[in-house]
KOLZADREN-899567 format. One record per residue (C-alpha): x, y, z; residue number from 0; residue in three letters. Coordinates in Angstrom, 3 decimals, always signed. Each point is the difference from the previous one (the first is absolute). Layout:
<recs>
<rec c1="X" c2="Y" c3="Z" num="NUM" residuo="Ala"/>
...
</recs>
This chain:
<recs>
<rec c1="-30.414" c2="-29.023" c3="-0.186" num="0" residuo="Met"/>
<rec c1="+3.774" c2="+0.060" c3="-0.395" num="1" residuo="Arg"/>
<rec c1="+2.246" c2="+1.834" c3="+2.235" num="2" residuo="His"/>
<rec c1="+3.730" c2="+0.715" c3="-0.355" num="3" residuo="Ser"/>
<rec c1="+1.966" c2="-1.272" c3="+2.918" num="4" residuo="Val"/>
<rec c1="+1.570" c2="+3.074" c3="+1.877" num="5" residuo="Pro"/>
<rec c1="+3.727" c2="+0.209" c3="-0.261" num="6" residuo="Arg"/>
<rec c1="+2.583" c2="+1.829" c3="+2.251" num="7" residuo="Ser"/>
<rec c1="+3.513" c2="+0.702" c3="-0.785" num="8" residuo="Pro"/>
<rec c1="+2.405" c2="-2.230" c3="+1.752" num="9" residuo="Gln"/>
<rec c1="+2.817" c2="+1.706" c3="+2.025" num="10" residuo="Phe"/>
<rec c1="+3.379" c2="-1.446" c3="+0.603" num="11" residuo="Tyr"/>
<rec c1="+3.325" c2="+1.142" c3="+1.754" num="12" residuo="Val"/>
<rec c1="+3.371" c2="-0.341" c3="-1.592" num="13" residuo="Thr"/>
<rec c1="+3.025" c2="-1.722" c3="+1.696" num="14" residuo="Ala"/>
<rec c1="+2.417" c2="+2.345" c3="+1.864" num="15" residuo="Pro"/>
<rec c1="+2.674" c2="+1.413" c3="-2.314" num="16" residuo="Gln"/>
<rec c1="+2.574" c2="+2.894" c3="+0.301" num="17" residuo="Glu"/>
<rec c1="-1.565" c2="+3.407" c3="+0.060" num="18" residuo="Cys"/>
<rec c1="+1.007" c2="+2.069" c3="-3.065" num="19" residuo="Pro"/>
<rec c1="-0.441" c2="+3.204" c3="+1.940" num="20" residuo="Tyr"/>
<rec c1="+1.398" c2="-0.274" c3="+3.463" num="21" residuo="Leu"/>
<rec c1="+3.246" c2="-1.671" c3="+0.990" num="22" residuo="His"/>
<rec c1="-0.231" c2="-3.211" c3="+2.205" num="23" residuo="Asn"/>
<rec c1="-3.718" c2="-0.172" c3="-0.246" num="24" residuo="Arg"/>
<rec c1="-2.149" c2="-2.731" c3="-1.462" num="25" residuo="Val"/>
<rec c1="-3.206" c2="+0.727" c3="-1.905" num="26" residuo="Glu"/>
<rec c1="-3.157" c2="-2.132" c3="-0.735" num="27" residuo="Arg"/>
<rec c1="-2.929" c2="+1.073" c3="-2.204" num="28" residuo="Lys"/>
<rec c1="-3.701" c2="-0.785" c3="+0.011" num="29" residuo="Leu"/>
<rec c1="-1.275" c2="-0.521" c3="-3.480" num="30" residuo="Phe"/>
<rec c1="-2.934" c2="-1.214" c3="-2.108" num="31" residuo="Thr"/>
<rec c1="-0.383" c2="-0.839" c3="-3.653" num="32" residuo="Ala"/>
<rec c1="-1.586" c2="+2.593" c3="-2.313" num="33" residuo="Leu"/>
<rec c1="-1.826" c2="-1.492" c3="-2.882" num="34" residuo="Asn"/>
<rec c1="-3.481" c2="-0.454" c3="-1.464" num="35" residuo="Gly"/>
<rec c1="-2.719" c2="+2.524" c3="-0.656" num="36" residuo="Ser"/>
<rec c1="+0.019" c2="+1.413" c3="+3.354" num="37" residuo="Asp"/>
<rec c1="+3.656" c2="+0.930" c3="-0.051" num="38" residuo="Ser"/>
<rec c1="-0.685" c2="+3.817" c3="-0.382" num="39" residuo="Gln"/>
<rec c1="-2.367" c2="+0.010" c3="+2.822" num="40" residuo="Ile"/>
<rec c1="+2.479" c2="-1.840" c3="+2.300" num="41" residuo="Leu"/>
<rec c1="+2.958" c2="+2.362" c3="-1.019" num="42" residuo="Asn"/>
<rec c1="-2.228" c2="+3.030" c3="+0.805" num="43" residuo="Asn"/>
<rec c1="-0.934" c2="-1.382" c3="+3.383" num="44" residuo="Ala"/>
<rec c1="+3.463" c2="-1.193" c3="+1.210" num="45" residuo="Leu"/>
<rec c1="+1.973" c2="+2.894" c3="-1.390" num="46" residuo="Ser"/>
<rec c1="-1.911" c2="+2.119" c3="+2.404" num="47" residuo="Lys"/>
<rec c1="+1.155" c2="-2.317" c3="+2.785" num="48" residuo="Gln"/>
<rec c1="+3.752" c2="+0.258" c3="-0.753" num="49" residuo="Gly"/>
<rec c1="+0.362" c2="-2.825" c3="-2.465" num="50" residuo="Phe"/>
<rec c1="+2.124" c2="+0.309" c3="-2.981" num="51" residuo="Arg"/>
<rec c1="-0.107" c2="-1.879" c3="-3.370" num="52" residuo="Arg"/>
<rec c1="+2.810" c2="-2.080" c3="-1.668" num="53" residuo="Ser"/>
<rec c1="-1.247" c2="-1.635" c3="-3.235" num="54" residuo="Gln"/>
<rec c1="-3.028" c2="-2.020" c3="+1.109" num="55" residuo="Asn"/>
<rec c1="+0.669" c2="+0.118" c3="+3.633" num="56" residuo="Val"/>
<rec c1="-1.027" c2="+2.493" c3="+2.782" num="57" residuo="Leu"/>
<rec c1="+2.229" c2="+0.151" c3="+3.025" num="58" residuo="Tyr"/>
<rec c1="+0.835" c2="+1.947" c3="+3.102" num="59" residuo="Arg"/>
<rec c1="+2.612" c2="-0.391" c3="+2.707" num="60" residuo="Pro"/>
<rec c1="-0.784" c2="-2.501" c3="+2.786" num="61" residuo="Ser"/>
<rec c1="+3.126" c2="+0.016" c3="+2.099" num="62" residuo="Cys"/>
<rec c1="-0.250" c2="-1.436" c3="+3.540" num="63" residuo="Ala"/>
<rec c1="+2.223" c2="+2.576" c3="+1.817" num="64" residuo="Asp"/>
<rec c1="+0.241" c2="+3.108" c3="-2.464" num="65" residuo="Cys"/>
<rec c1="-2.529" c2="+2.323" c3="-1.398" num="66" residuo="Ser"/>
<rec c1="+2.348" c2="+2.430" c3="-1.713" num="67" residuo="Ala"/>
<rec c1="-1.490" c2="-0.338" c3="-3.442" num="68" residuo="Cys"/>
<rec c1="-2.961" c2="+2.401" c3="-0.393" num="69" residuo="Leu"/>
<rec c1="-2.211" c2="+0.261" c3="-3.115" num="70" residuo="Ser"/>
<rec c1="+0.251" c2="+3.599" c3="-1.113" num="71" residuo="Ala"/>
<rec c1="-2.307" c2="+2.302" c3="-2.226" num="72" residuo="Arg"/>
<rec c1="-0.098" c2="+3.607" c3="-0.981" num="73" residuo="Ile"/>
<rec c1="-3.463" c2="+1.727" c3="+0.452" num="74" residuo="Pro"/>
<rec c1="-0.283" c2="+1.781" c3="-3.225" num="75" residuo="Ile"/>
<rec c1="-2.436" c2="+2.815" c3="+1.103" num="76" residuo="Asn"/>
<rec c1="+2.250" c2="+1.060" c3="+2.923" num="77" residuo="Ser"/>
<rec c1="+3.304" c2="-0.263" c3="-2.068" num="78" residuo="Phe"/>
<rec c1="+1.533" c2="+3.097" c3="-1.496" num="79" residuo="Ser"/>
<rec c1="+3.553" c2="+0.199" c3="-1.601" num="80" residuo="Phe"/>
<rec c1="+2.919" c2="+1.517" c3="+1.811" num="81" residuo="Thr"/>
<rec c1="+2.410" c2="+2.294" c3="-1.692" num="82" residuo="Lys"/>
<rec c1="+2.539" c2="-2.743" c3="-0.605" num="83" residuo="Ser"/>
<rec c1="-2.786" c2="-2.372" c3="-1.318" num="84" residuo="Glu"/>
<rec c1="-1.003" c2="+2.716" c3="-2.491" num="85" residuo="Lys"/>
<rec c1="+3.632" c2="+0.203" c3="-1.183" num="86" residuo="Arg"/>
<rec c1="+0.134" c2="-3.751" c3="-0.586" num="87" residuo="Val"/>
<rec c1="-3.285" c2="+0.250" c3="-1.987" num="88" residuo="Leu"/>
<rec c1="+1.474" c2="+2.957" c3="-2.027" num="89" residuo="Lys"/>
<rec c1="+3.298" c2="-1.968" c3="-0.766" num="90" residuo="Arg"/>
<rec c1="-2.046" c2="-2.725" c3="-1.429" num="91" residuo="Asn"/>
<rec c1="-2.650" c2="+2.158" c3="-1.808" num="92" residuo="Arg"/>
<rec c1="+1.181" c2="-1.345" c3="-3.338" num="93" residuo="Leu"/>
<rec c1="-0.547" c2="-3.546" c3="+0.717" num="94" residuo="Leu"/>
<rec c1="-2.888" c2="-1.826" c3="-1.678" num="95" residuo="Asn"/>
<rec c1="-2.324" c2="-2.297" c3="+2.232" num="96" residuo="Arg"/>
<rec c1="-1.705" c2="-2.600" c3="-2.033" num="97" residuo="Glu"/>
<rec c1="-2.428" c2="-2.349" c3="+1.782" num="98" residuo="Ile"/>
<rec c1="-0.145" c2="-3.533" c3="-1.475" num="99" residuo="Lys"/>
<rec c1="-1.331" c2="-3.411" c3="+0.681" num="100" residuo="Ala"/>
<rec c1="+2.420" c2="-2.028" c3="+2.063" num="101" residuo="Pro"/>
<rec c1="+1.988" c2="-1.550" c3="-2.734" num="102" residuo="Ser"/>
<rec c1="+3.875" c2="-0.619" c3="+0.392" num="103" residuo="Ala"/>
<rec c1="+2.558" c2="+0.940" c3="-2.627" num="104" residuo="Ser"/>
<rec c1="+3.787" c2="-0.566" c3="-0.396" num="105" residuo="Glu"/>
<rec c1="+0.545" c2="+3.668" c3="+0.563" num="106" residuo="Glu"/>
<rec c1="-1.800" c2="-0.063" c3="+3.322" num="107" residuo="Gln"/>
<rec c1="+2.099" c2="-3.069" c3="+0.993" num="108" residuo="Phe"/>
<rec c1="+3.234" c2="+1.620" c3="-0.905" num="109" residuo="Asn"/>
<rec c1="-0.936" c2="+2.967" c3="+2.138" num="110" residuo="Leu"/>
<rec c1="-1.107" c2="-2.095" c3="+2.736" num="111" residuo="Phe"/>
<rec c1="+3.205" c2="-2.026" c3="+0.140" num="112" residuo="Lys"/>
<rec c1="+2.016" c2="+3.264" c3="+0.043" num="113" residuo="Lys"/>
<rec c1="-2.051" c2="+1.377" c3="+2.805" num="114" residuo="Tyr"/>
<rec c1="+0.088" c2="-3.205" c3="+2.188" num="115" residuo="Val"/>
<rec c1="+3.842" c2="-0.426" c3="-0.474" num="116" residuo="Asp"/>
<rec c1="+0.565" c2="+3.490" c3="+1.035" num="117" residuo="Phe"/>
<rec c1="-2.484" c2="+0.320" c3="+2.900" num="118" residuo="Arg"/>
<rec c1="-0.674" c2="-3.636" c3="+1.263" num="119" residuo="His"/>
<rec c1="+2.970" c2="-2.059" c3="-1.235" num="120" residuo="Asp"/>
<rec c1="-0.489" c2="-2.361" c3="+3.066" num="121" residuo="Arg"/>
<rec c1="-3.825" c2="-0.115" c3="-0.113" num="122" residuo="Gly"/>
<rec c1="-2.423" c2="-2.503" c3="-0.823" num="123" residuo="Gly"/>
<rec c1="-0.545" c2="+1.358" c3="-3.473" num="124" residuo="Met"/>
<rec c1="+3.652" c2="+0.182" c3="-0.982" num="125" residuo="Ser"/>
<rec c1="-0.082" c2="-3.456" c3="-1.685" num="126" residuo="Gly"/>
<rec c1="-3.298" c2="+0.471" c3="-1.761" num="127" residuo="Met"/>
<rec c1="-0.029" c2="-1.100" c3="-3.486" num="128" residuo="Asn"/>
<rec c1="-2.012" c2="+1.383" c3="-2.985" num="129" residuo="Glu"/>
<rec c1="-2.766" c2="-2.587" c3="+0.278" num="130" residuo="Ala"/>
<rec c1="-0.286" c2="+0.698" c3="+3.816" num="131" residuo="Glu"/>
<rec c1="-0.026" c2="+3.769" c3="-0.779" num="132" residuo="Phe"/>
<rec c1="-2.916" c2="-0.569" c3="-2.496" num="133" residuo="Thr"/>
<rec c1="-1.988" c2="-1.868" c3="+2.606" num="134" residuo="Ser"/>
<rec c1="+0.482" c2="+2.734" c3="+2.436" num="135" residuo="Met"/>
<rec c1="-1.344" c2="+2.597" c3="-2.451" num="136" residuo="Ile"/>
<rec c1="-2.759" c2="-1.988" c3="-1.743" num="137" residuo="Glu"/>
<rec c1="-1.287" c2="-2.525" c3="+2.602" num="138" residuo="Glu"/>
<rec c1="-2.947" c2="+2.062" c3="+1.454" num="139" residuo="Thr"/>
<rec c1="-3.688" c2="-0.666" c3="+0.483" num="140" residuo="Ser"/>
<rec c1="-0.832" c2="+3.437" c3="+0.995" num="141" residuo="Val"/>
<rec c1="-0.041" c2="+3.568" c3="-1.542" num="142" residuo="Asn"/>
<rec c1="+3.553" c2="+0.561" c3="-0.662" num="143" residuo="Thr"/>
<rec c1="+1.727" c2="+2.658" c3="-2.264" num="144" residuo="Ile"/>
<rec c1="+3.527" c2="+0.706" c3="-0.954" num="145" residuo="Leu"/>
<rec c1="+1.245" c2="+3.561" c3="+0.050" num="146" residuo="Cys"/>
<rec c1="+3.038" c2="+0.524" c3="-2.238" num="147" residuo="Glu"/>
<rec c1="+2.011" c2="+3.195" c3="+0.150" num="148" residuo="Tyr"/>
<rec c1="+2.190" c2="+0.913" c3="-3.010" num="149" residuo="Ser"/>
<rec c1="+2.082" c2="+2.479" c3="-1.881" num="150" residuo="Ile"/>
<rec c1="+0.084" c2="-0.285" c3="-3.689" num="151" residuo="Pro"/>
<rec c1="+0.850" c2="-3.507" c3="-0.985" num="152" residuo="Gly"/>
<rec c1="+0.664" c2="-1.387" c3="+3.460" num="153" residuo="Lys"/>
<rec c1="-1.892" c2="-1.097" c3="+2.925" num="154" residuo="Val"/>
<rec c1="+1.730" c2="+1.174" c3="+3.312" num="155" residuo="Ile"/>
<rec c1="-2.519" c2="-0.966" c3="+2.691" num="156" residuo="Ala"/>
<rec c1="-2.918" c2="-2.375" c3="+0.530" num="157" residuo="Thr"/>
<rec c1="-2.449" c2="-0.533" c3="+2.669" num="158" residuo="Ser"/>
<rec c1="-2.446" c2="-3.222" c3="+0.338" num="159" residuo="Leu"/>
<rec c1="-3.132" c2="+1.366" c3="+1.657" num="160" residuo="Thr"/>
<rec c1="-3.327" c2="-1.255" c3="+1.150" num="161" residuo="Asp"/>
<rec c1="-3.222" c2="+2.030" c3="-0.342" num="162" residuo="Val"/>
<rec c1="-2.003" c2="-0.816" c3="+3.171" num="163" residuo="Ile"/>
<rec c1="-3.268" c2="+1.248" c3="+1.272" num="164" residuo="Glu"/>
<rec c1="+1.441" c2="+2.907" c3="+2.001" num="165" residuo="Asp"/>
<rec c1="+3.323" c2="+0.700" c3="-1.713" num="166" residuo="Gly"/>
<rec c1="+3.112" c2="-1.035" c3="-1.774" num="167" residuo="Leu"/>
<rec c1="+2.358" c2="-2.572" c3="+1.347" num="168" residuo="Ser"/>
<rec c1="+3.559" c2="+0.170" c3="-1.218" num="169" residuo="Met"/>
<rec c1="+0.929" c2="-3.773" c3="-0.107" num="170" residuo="Val"/>
<rec c1="+3.565" c2="+0.415" c3="-1.382" num="171" residuo="Tyr"/>
<rec c1="+2.032" c2="+2.727" c3="-1.598" num="172" residuo="Ser"/>
<rec c1="+3.448" c2="+0.224" c3="-1.639" num="173" residuo="Phe"/>
<rec c1="+1.955" c2="+2.669" c3="-1.935" num="174" residuo="Tyr"/>
<rec c1="+3.175" c2="+0.870" c3="-1.710" num="175" residuo="Glu"/>
<rec c1="+2.586" c2="+0.327" c3="+2.816" num="176" residuo="Pro"/>
<rec c1="+2.541" c2="+1.937" c3="-2.110" num="177" residuo="Asp"/>
<rec c1="-2.490" c2="+3.008" c3="+0.162" num="178" residuo="Leu"/>
<rec c1="+0.320" c2="+0.746" c3="+3.641" num="179" residuo="Ala"/>
<rec c1="-0.451" c2="+3.667" c3="-0.575" num="180" residuo="Glu"/>
<rec c1="-3.523" c2="-0.628" c3="-1.204" num="181" residuo="Leu"/>
<rec c1="-1.201" c2="-1.704" c3="+3.375" num="182" residuo="Ser"/>
<rec c1="-2.052" c2="-2.363" c3="-2.037" num="183" residuo="Leu"/>
<rec c1="-1.169" c2="-2.093" c3="+2.946" num="184" residuo="Gly"/>
<rec c1="-1.328" c2="+3.058" c3="+1.766" num="185" residuo="Lys"/>
<rec c1="-1.325" c2="+1.419" c3="-3.224" num="186" residuo="Tyr"/>
<rec c1="-2.224" c2="-3.285" c3="-0.726" num="187" residuo="Met"/>
<rec c1="-1.552" c2="+0.461" c3="+3.474" num="188" residuo="Ile"/>
<rec c1="-0.816" c2="+3.590" c3="-0.530" num="189" residuo="Leu"/>
<rec c1="-1.370" c2="-0.632" c3="-3.405" num="190" residuo="Asp"/>
<rec c1="-2.189" c2="-2.805" c3="+1.264" num="191" residuo="His"/>
<rec c1="-1.366" c2="+2.608" c3="+2.453" num="192" residuo="Val"/>
<rec c1="-0.841" c2="+2.001" c3="-3.022" num="193" residuo="Lys"/>
<rec c1="-1.521" c2="-2.937" c3="-1.750" num="194" residuo="Leu"/>
<rec c1="-2.060" c2="-0.989" c3="+3.064" num="195" residuo="Ala"/>
<rec c1="-1.567" c2="+3.629" c3="-0.018" num="196" residuo="Lys"/>
<rec c1="-0.694" c2="-0.362" c3="-3.596" num="197" residuo="Glu"/>
<rec c1="-1.813" c2="-3.176" c3="+0.670" num="198" residuo="Met"/>
<rec c1="-1.847" c2="+1.422" c3="+3.072" num="199" residuo="Asn"/>
<rec c1="+1.466" c2="-2.710" c3="+2.288" num="200" residuo="Leu"/>
<rec c1="+0.704" c2="+0.986" c3="+3.561" num="201" residuo="Pro"/>
<rec c1="+3.222" c2="-2.035" c3="+0.825" num="202" residuo="Tyr"/>
<rec c1="+3.327" c2="-1.031" c3="-1.341" num="203" residuo="Leu"/>
<rec c1="+1.259" c2="-3.107" c3="+1.462" num="204" residuo="Tyr"/>
<rec c1="+3.804" c2="-0.331" c3="+0.338" num="205" residuo="Leu"/>
<rec c1="+0.633" c2="-3.373" c3="+1.481" num="206" residuo="Gly"/>
<rec c1="+1.655" c2="-0.466" c3="+3.385" num="207" residuo="Tyr"/>
<rec c1="+1.839" c2="+2.607" c3="+1.953" num="208" residuo="Trp"/>
<rec c1="+2.684" c2="-1.448" c3="+2.262" num="209" residuo="Val"/>
<rec c1="+1.500" c2="+2.291" c3="+2.797" num="210" residuo="Lys"/>
<rec c1="+3.748" c2="-0.730" c3="-0.027" num="211" residuo="Gly"/>
<rec c1="+0.129" c2="-1.327" c3="-3.503" num="212" residuo="Ser"/>
<rec c1="+2.111" c2="+2.162" c3="-2.377" num="213" residuo="Lys"/>
<rec c1="-1.809" c2="-1.740" c3="-2.865" num="214" residuo="Lys"/>
<rec c1="-3.440" c2="+1.166" c3="+1.249" num="215" residuo="Met"/>
<rec c1="+0.392" c2="+3.063" c3="+2.242" num="216" residuo="Asp"/>
<rec c1="-0.300" c2="+2.254" c3="-3.004" num="217" residuo="Tyr"/>
<rec c1="-3.830" c2="-0.424" c3="+0.090" num="218" residuo="Lys"/>
<rec c1="-0.264" c2="+2.007" c3="+3.256" num="219" residuo="Ser"/>
<rec c1="+1.163" c2="+3.123" c3="-2.117" num="220" residuo="Gln"/>
<rec c1="-3.472" c2="+0.191" c3="-1.272" num="221" residuo="Tyr"/>
<rec c1="-2.446" c2="+2.058" c3="+2.054" num="222" residuo="Glu"/>
<rec c1="-2.585" c2="-0.644" c3="+1.024" num="223" residuo="Pro"/>
<rec c1="+0.517" c2="-3.809" c3="+0.073" num="224" residuo="Leu"/>
<rec c1="-2.415" c2="-2.530" c3="+1.320" num="225" residuo="Glu"/>
<rec c1="+1.142" c2="-3.381" c3="+1.572" num="226" residuo="Val"/>
<rec c1="-2.109" c2="-3.090" c3="+0.822" num="227" residuo="Phe"/>
<rec c1="+0.535" c2="-0.808" c3="+3.657" num="228" residuo="Thr"/>
<rec c1="-2.178" c2="-1.636" c3="+2.626" num="229" residuo="Asn"/>
<rec c1="-2.553" c2="-0.692" c3="-2.500" num="230" residuo="Gly"/>
<rec c1="-0.562" c2="+3.492" c3="-1.439" num="231" residuo="His"/>
<rec c1="+1.658" c2="+2.782" c3="-2.047" num="232" residuo="Trp"/>
<rec c1="+1.474" c2="+2.979" c3="+1.834" num="233" residuo="Ser"/>
<rec c1="+2.388" c2="+2.888" c3="-0.966" num="234" residuo="Ile"/>
<rec c1="+3.592" c2="-0.599" c3="+0.599" num="235" residuo="Leu"/>
<rec c1="+1.292" c2="+3.050" c3="+1.787" num="236" residuo="Lys"/>
<rec c1="+3.376" c2="+1.333" c3="-1.125" num="237" residuo="Lys"/>
<rec c1="+2.854" c2="-1.421" c3="+2.115" num="238" residuo="Asn"/>
<rec c1="-2.504" c2="-2.167" c3="+1.836" num="239" residuo="Glu"/>
<rec c1="+1.832" c2="-2.576" c3="+2.147" num="240" residuo="Thr"/>
<rec c1="-1.504" c2="-3.342" c3="-1.071" num="241" residuo="Ile"/>
<rec c1="+2.962" c2="-2.127" c3="+1.092" num="242" residuo="Thr"/>
<rec c1="+2.166" c2="+0.240" c3="+3.003" num="243" residuo="Lys"/>
<rec c1="+3.084" c2="+0.506" c3="-2.033" num="244" residuo="Glu"/>
<rec c1="+0.976" c2="-0.016" c3="-3.754" num="245" residuo="Ile"/>
<rec c1="+0.140" c2="-3.600" c3="-1.187" num="246" residuo="Gly"/>
<rec c1="-2.210" c2="-1.321" c3="+2.841" num="247" residuo="Asp"/>
<rec c1="-3.566" c2="-1.407" c3="-0.321" num="248" residuo="Cys"/>
<rec c1="-2.785" c2="+1.191" c3="+1.891" num="249" residuo="Ile"/>
<rec c1="+0.070" c2="-1.298" c3="+3.589" num="250" residuo="Ser"/>
<rec c1="-2.449" c2="-2.575" c3="+1.200" num="251" residuo="Ser"/>
<rec c1="-2.014" c2="+2.659" c3="+1.933" num="252" residuo="Thr"/>
<rec c1="-0.079" c2="+2.114" c3="-3.200" num="253" residuo="Glu"/>
<rec c1="-0.900" c2="-2.584" c3="-2.499" num="254" residuo="Gln"/>
<rec c1="-3.034" c2="+0.074" c3="-2.218" num="255" residuo="Gln"/>
<rec c1="-2.939" c2="-1.788" c3="+1.595" num="256" residuo="Ala"/>
<rec c1="-1.177" c2="-3.140" c3="-2.025" num="257" residuo="Pro"/>
<rec c1="-2.391" c2="+1.256" c3="-2.517" num="258" residuo="Thr"/>
<rec c1="-3.128" c2="-1.505" c3="-1.615" num="259" residuo="Thr"/>
<rec c1="+0.196" c2="-0.494" c3="-3.783" num="260" residuo="Ile"/>
<rec c1="-3.257" c2="+1.379" c3="-1.350" num="261" residuo="Tyr"/>
<rec c1="-1.263" c2="-1.705" c3="-3.294" num="262" residuo="Leu"/>
<rec c1="-2.204" c2="+1.643" c3="-2.438" num="263" residuo="Pro"/>
<rec c1="-3.703" c2="-0.891" c3="-0.275" num="264" residuo="Asp"/>
<rec c1="+0.137" c2="-2.379" c3="-2.923" num="265" residuo="Ser"/>
<rec c1="+0.324" c2="-3.746" c3="-0.647" num="266" residuo="Asp"/>
<rec c1="+3.683" c2="+0.215" c3="+0.636" num="267" residuo="Ile"/>
</recs>
């Protein structure tokens, strides 16, 4: 009788590099390749353990002396829109949401470049060319959708989103920066809450929340919000002091305990 050889994903750690979120900090990432017939199973399992997808790689922070980056998600069944969030939804009620296969277009790229130049002109994506953008959108071995939001004749916001076993995971979003009055970044998150409800999925994964980072602190506005710390998900309390002071990482006595990575039951 012929048996297949059991396979396990190989995990690696990146070399130290400048942290994009906290000043004078160094980051390292734990990552594994995501490809083959078991990709969706692995994405399902590791997303629940604080990992994020970037093209065909799953990663999570693995910094020696800092644990400020915490994976965050919204529990859909416990979430209700605030008055201000309802106003954002109302302002954008005429937008059309179209769910597509992850296929890049010149219109998307032009919108992406405008967004990055405005929001992240010194970030790692600022020099991305059209071929690299196409790879970001199209290189996926899991269940990925592209949500386009448009007014007649023009796409003004886009979200690349994974559909996983227990939720939606917003991989990357960008929008028209000249339409600040529409709060399009917030609107896409709120609309994804609605989409998760429509799909009977219990969570919306938002990526990493970083206390002290102006780029990422907006995620704490959503209540309730769960963060992955010490190997499990827990509710982030409003104004909870996770760091000693703004811009500092969690102290050595408060750092997350090393966590075991649980792999799914399959030939992975």
